[in-house]
C-alpha positions in Angstrom: 49.0 10.3 -22.1 48.2 14.1 -22.1 47.6 15.9 -19.0 43.8 16.3 -20.0 43.6 12.6 -20.1 45.2 11.7 -16.6 42.9 10.1 -13.9 41.5 12.3 -11.4 40.7 11.3 -7.9 36.9 11.6 -7.5 35.7 14.4 -5.1 32.7 14.1 -2.8 29.8 16.3 -3.6 29.3 18.0 -0.1 25.6 19.1 0.9 25.2 23.0 0.8 23.1 25.2 2.6 19.4 24.7 2.9 18.0 25.7 -0.6 14.6 26.0 1.1 14.7 28.6 4.1 10.9 28.5 4.1 11.5 24.7 5.2 13.8 25.9 8.0 11.5 28.4 9.4 8.2 26.1 9.5 10.3 23.6 10.8 11.3 25.9 13.8 7.8 26.8 14.4 6.7 23.2 14.6 9.7 22.1 16.9 8.6 25.1 19.2 4.8 24.1 19.3 5.4 20.7 19.7 7.8 21.2 22.8 5.1 23.3 24.7 3.7 20.2 26.2 7.3 19.5 28.0 6.5 23.2 29.5 3.0 22.0 30.6 4.1 18.6 32.0 7.0 20.4 34.3 5.2 23.7 35.3 1.5 22.7 35.3 1.6 19.1 36.1 0.1 17.8 33.3 -0.2 14.1 32.8 -1.2 11.8 30.1 -4.7 13.1 29.5 -4.2 16.7 28.9 -1.3 15.9 26.4 -3.3 13.5 24.6 -6.3 15.8 24.5 -4.2 18.6 23.2 -2.9 16.3 20.4 -6.5 15.5 19.6 -7.3 19.3 19.4 -4.1 19.4 16.8 -6.3 17.2 14.6 -9.2 19.6 14.4 -6.6 22.1 13.3 -5.1 19.9 10.8 -8.5 19.1 9.2 -9.5 22.8 9.1 -6.4 23.8 7.7 -6.6 21.0 5.0 -10.0 22.1 4.1 -8.8 25.2 3.4 -6.0 23.8 1.1 -8.4 22.0 -0.8 -10.6 25.2 -1.3 -7.1 27.0 -2.5 -5.8 24.0 -4.8 -5.9 24.9 -8.6 -8.3 22.4 -10.5 -9.1 22.3 -14.2 -12.3 24.0 -14.9 -14.0 20.7 -15.6 -13.0 19.5 -12.1 -14.5 22.4 -10.0 -17.8 20.4 -9.4 -15.8 17.6 -8.0 -14.3 20.1 -5.6 -17.6 21.2 -4.3 -18.3 17.9 -3.8 -15.0 16.4 -1.9 -14.9 19.7 0.6 -18.5 18.8 2.4 -17.6 15.3 1.9 -14.1 15.7 3.7 -15.7 17.9 6.2 -18.4 15.3 7.5 -15.9 12.1 7.0 -13.0 13.8 8.8 -15.5 15.2 11.5 -16.9 11.5 12.1 -13.2 10.4 12.1 -12.0 12.8 14.9 -15.3 12.2 16.7 -14.5 8.7 17.1 -11.2 9.2 18.1 -12.3 11.8 20.9 -14.7 9.1 22.3 -11.8 6.5 22.4 -9.6 9.2 24.1 -12.3 10.2 27.0 -13.2 6.4 27.6 -9.5 5.4 28.0 -7.8 8.3 29.5 -10.1 11.0 30.8 -9.9 11.2 34.9 -12.9 11.5 37.5 -15.8 11.9 34.8 -17.1 8.1 34.7 -15.3 7.6 31.3 -11.8 6.2 32.3 -10.8 2.6 33.1 -9.4 3.8 36.5 -12.4 5.5 37.3 -14.9 4.0 40.1 -17.9 5.1 37.7 -19.2 2.9 34.9 -17.4 3.7 31.6 -19.2 5.2 28.9 -18.6 6.1 25.2 -20.1 9.6 24.9 -18.4 11.5 22.1 -16.7 14.7 23.1 -18.9 18.2 22.8 -18.3 21.8 22.8 -18.9 21.9 26.4 -16.0 19.2 27.4 -13.9 20.8 24.9 -14.2 24.3 26.8 -14.1 22.5 30.1 -10.8 20.7 29.6 -9.1 23.7 27.9 -9.8 25.9 31.2 -9.3 23.2 33.5 -5.6 22.2 32.1 -4.8 25.8 30.8 -4.5 24.4 27.3 -5.7 27.4 25.0 -1.9 28.8 25.0 -0.6 25.4 23.6 -3.5 25.0 21.4 -2.4 28.5 19.7 1.0 27.5 19.4 0.0 24.3 17.3 -2.8 26.4 15.2 0.2 29.1 14.6 2.8 26.4 13.5 0.4 24.8 11.0 -0.7 28.2 9.7 3.1 29.1 9.1 3.4 25.8 7.3 0.2 26.4 5.1 1.0 30.0 4.0 4.8 29.1 3.1 4.3 25.9 1.6 1.2 25.9 -0.2 0.0 29.7 -0.6 3.3 31.1 -1.3 5.0 27.4 -2.4 4.1 24.9 -4.5 3.4 21.6 -2.0 -0.2 21.3 -3.1 0.3 22.3 -6.8 1.5 18.9 -7.8 -1.0 17.1 -5.8 -4.3 16.0 -7.0 -7.4 17.2 -5.0 -8.0 13.5 -3.6 -4.5 13.2 -2.3 -4.8 16.7 -0.5 -7.9 15.5 1.2 -6.4 11.9 2.0 -3.2 13.4 3.8 -4.5 14.2 7.3 -5.6 10.3 7.5 -2.3 9.2 7.2 -1.0 11.3 10.1 -3.7 10.3 12.5 -3.3 6.4 12.1 0.6 6.5 11.9 1.0 8.9 14.7 -1.8 8.7 17.0 -1.9 4.9 17.3 1.6 4.9 18.7 0.7 7.9 20.9 -2.5 6.1 22.2 -0.5 3.0 22.9 2.5 4.7 24.4 -0.2 7.1 26.7 -1.6 3.7 27.9 1.2 2.4 29.2 2.4 5.8 31.0 -1.0 5.8 32.4 -0.4 2.4 33.8 2.9 3.4 35.0 1.3 6.4 37.0 2.4 9.4 34.3 6.2 9.6 35.3 7.7 12.7 33.9 10.4 11.0 32.3 8.2 8.9 30.3 6.0 12.1 29.7 9.0 13.6 28.3 9.7 10.7 25.9 6.3 10.4 24.6 6.7 14.4 23.7 10.1 14.1 22.1 8.6 10.9 20.1 5.9 12.7 18.6 7.6 15.8 18.1 10.1 13.7 16.2 7.6 11.8 14.2 5.8 15.0 13.3 8.9 16.9 12.0 9.8 14.0 9.8 6.6 13.9 8.3 6.8 17.6 7.8 9.8 17.3 6.0 8.7 14.2 3.8 5.7 16.3 2.8 7.7 19.2 1.4 10.8 17.5 0.0 9.6 14.1 -0.4 12.1 11.1 0.4 15.3 12.6 1.8 18.0 12.8 -0.7 21.5 11.5 -0.1 24.1 14.2 1.5 27.0 13.0 0.0 27.7 11.0 -3.4 30.9 10.4 -5.7 30.7 11.2 -9.1 33.7 10.7 -11.0 34.6 13.1 -13.6 34.7 12.4 -17.2 38.2 13.1 -17.9 39.4 10.2 -15.5 38.1 7.7 -18.2 40.8 7.4 -20.5 39.7 7.6 -24.4 39.8 4.5 -26.1 42.0 4.5 -29.2 40.6 5.3 -32.7 41.3 2.6 -35.6 40.4 3.2 -39.2 38.6 0.7 -41.1 39.9 2.3 -44.3 42.9 0.5 -46.2 45.6 2.8 -47.3 46.4 2.4 -51.0 50.3 2.5 -51.8 51.3 5.3 -53.8 52.3 4.5 -57.4 55.9 4.2 -58.0 
C-alpha cells in the first residue's frame, strides 16, 4: 500500500471564530438592555408590574421597528400594492393585539388603580391609554430602561436588516408575522411566571430568575432570526484518502502472441 493510500485518522472540525461580528455586537446590546430590569429591581424596588409593563412597552417598540422593516423590505414591482395594504393592516391588527395584551396586564398586575386582583376596588378591563403610559413611566422611572430596549432593537435592525440580509430572503407576509410569535411564546410564559411571583409577594430572587429567563429566551430568538437553526460546532469528516481504492480488473481478454 502506497503512503498516499494509507488510512488517516479522522480529525474533528473545530468551530472557528464568529464569522458574523454584527451578531456579536447586537447580542451584547440585547443582553445589556434586558439586564436593565435587574438594576430596577435591586435599586428602584421594582416589583412584578413595572417589569412586565416594561416588557409590554418593548412589544410596541418591536412593532414600530417591524413596520419600518416592512417599508424597507425589497419587493417586486408588482407587489408594491400589497405592501401598501399590509403595512396599515399590520399597524391596526398588531395595535389591537397589544391593546388587548395591555388591558390584561393592567387587569392582573396594576396596583392600587382598581384593576388588580389584589385590589380592594372592583377590577375593570379598561385598555391602556396615553395617560396611563406617561403615569407609569414617571412613577417607576422606566424611561431609561425603555430607551435601552429601543436602542437594542434599533442596533439589530441597522446591522441585520439595513446593512445585512436578514429581511432580503423573507417575504413581506413573513416579516409582518414575525412579532406575533415573539409575543405568544415569550410573553405567555412571562405573564404566567409573573402571576406566580406576585402571589409569592414579589421576592427579589424570583424576579431575577424571571428577568434572566426572559433574557435567555430573547437572545435565543434573536440568534435564530439571524442564523436560523444553530449548526453543530464539531463534526467528523473522514478524509478521502482513508478509503482504499478498489482494485481495477480489466474485462478484455488478452490473446496469446503468435509463435
